[in-house]
C-alpha positions as CSV (number, residue, x, y, z in Angstrom):
1,M,-49.1,-48.4,-19.7
2,N,-49.7,-44.7,-19.1
3,E,-47.0,-44.1,-16.5
4,I,-43.5,-45.3,-15.6
5,I,-42.1,-44.7,-12.2
6,F,-38.4,-43.9,-11.5
7,L,-36.7,-44.1,-8.1
8,V,-34.2,-41.3,-7.9
9,E,-31.4,-41.1,-5.3
10,E,-28.4,-38.9,-4.7
11,A,-25.3,-40.7,-5.9
12,A,-22.5,-41.2,-3.4
13,E,-20.0,-39.6,-5.7
14,G,-22.3,-36.7,-6.5
15,G,-25.2,-36.2,-8.9
16,Y,-28.2,-38.5,-9.2
17,T,-29.3,-41.9,-10.3
18,A,-32.7,-43.0,-11.6
19,K,-34.0,-46.6,-11.9
20,A,-37.3,-47.5,-13.4
21,L,-39.6,-49.9,-11.5
22,D,-40.6,-53.0,-13.5
23,E,-38.4,-52.0,-16.5
24,G,-34.7,-52.4,-17.2
25,I,-34.0,-48.6,-17.4
26,F,-31.2,-46.9,-15.5
27,T,-29.7,-43.5,-16.0
28,E,-27.6,-40.9,-14.1
29,A,-26.7,-37.3,-14.2
30,E,-25.0,-34.4,-12.4
31,S,-28.1,-32.2,-12.0
32,M,-31.8,-32.8,-11.7
33,D,-32.5,-31.0,-15.0
34,E,-30.0,-33.3,-16.8
35,L,-31.5,-36.3,-15.1
36,K,-35.0,-35.5,-16.3
37,A,-33.7,-35.1,-19.9
38,N,-31.8,-38.4,-19.5
39,I,-35.0,-40.1,-18.3
40,R,-36.9,-38.9,-21.3
41,E,-34.2,-40.1,-23.7
42,A,-33.9,-43.5,-21.9
43,V,-37.7,-44.0,-22.1
44,L,-37.8,-43.1,-25.8
45,C,-35.0,-45.6,-26.5
46,H,-36.5,-48.3,-24.4
47,F,-40.0,-48.1,-25.8
48,E,-39.4,-47.6,-29.5
49,D,-43.0,-48.4,-30.3
50,E,-45.0,-45.3,-29.6
51,T,-48.2,-47.3,-28.9
52,T,-46.6,-49.0,-25.9
53,R,-44.6,-46.0,-24.6
54,P,-45.8,-44.5,-21.3
55,K,-47.2,-41.1,-21.6
56,M,-45.8,-39.9,-18.3
57,A,-42.8,-40.5,-16.0
58,R,-43.2,-40.2,-12.2
59,I,-40.0,-39.3,-10.3
60,H,-40.0,-40.6,-6.8
61,F,-37.1,-39.0,-4.9
62,V,-35.6,-41.3,-2.2
63,K,-33.4,-39.6,0.4
64,E,-31.7,-41.7,2.9
65,E,-30.5,-40.2,6.2
66,T,-29.1,-41.6,9.4
67,I,-29.3,-40.1,12.9
68,S,-27.5,-41.0,16.0
69,L,-29.5,-42.7,18.7
70,A,-26.7,-42.7,21.2
71,G,-27.3,-40.7,24.4
């Protein structure tokens, strides 16, 4: 595996959450810089064997919005 993908969302209470696709990795942080550092740390802990560890993490930011359709 060369890459691991994280879905990142703004948390309702502030900050951000990140969840890896196809792996049991979840982390959160108050800022995007802190979140990136937490993702690195979580991946290193999850994949202790360097030969199986992904070389890259892709961060896919998901932003949900609602708009009124009422006239």
